[in-house]
Structures are given as structure tokens and as C-alpha cells.
C-alpha angles and dihedrals in degrees: 000000000000122000131201141085113327114256096235087064091063123093114268094014118106129179095274095053090045092054090051091047090052088051090059095046101268107115106155144019091268092057092048092049091048093050098035133222095279096049093045090051091051090054091051094047087051095048099034108022097161093048101043119080131166087273088072089056092050088044093053091049093047089050091057091047095043095240136111111267088232087064092063113110122237094254093055090049091049093048090050093049090049090050092048092051093051113101111251 
């Protein structure tokens, strides 16, 4: 079983996102850090394509950085979007 801070306590991640992340195998902060924002986003997009927008990608990155996703600059958002579009 994973240990670490619950996801809903991280910035940008509420209970609904935490539940979806748990459904794709990301159950705590340590899991998210090990996987990374882009890979976690890819899992969410695969499992919940209609509910998962680019805002989720930015929110995941912001959660790991400890900042609101709205505070991410355009260059960071663009880089994350490019990384998410690359084949794995």
C-alpha cells in the first residue's frame, strides 16, 4: 500500500481528481511524484477522456510544485502540453 500525503491535500487537486487518480493507480503524493505530472495526466486522459482537459495537466504539475496551476507561465504550460503530446 502506498504511503504519503493524500492527494486532495495538494494544491489544485480536489476530492474528485484524487478519486480519479486513485482509480488509475496514483493514490498519494509519493505515487504522483514517482510517476510525474505528464504520465499521471496520460493515465487520466486514457481512463477519463471526456473529463480530463489540459487544466488537469497543469494542475498536476502545479500540485507537485506547490503552486496554483493558474500561476504557471505560458512557457511551462506549452512545455507540458508538448511533453503530453509526445508518444510514450
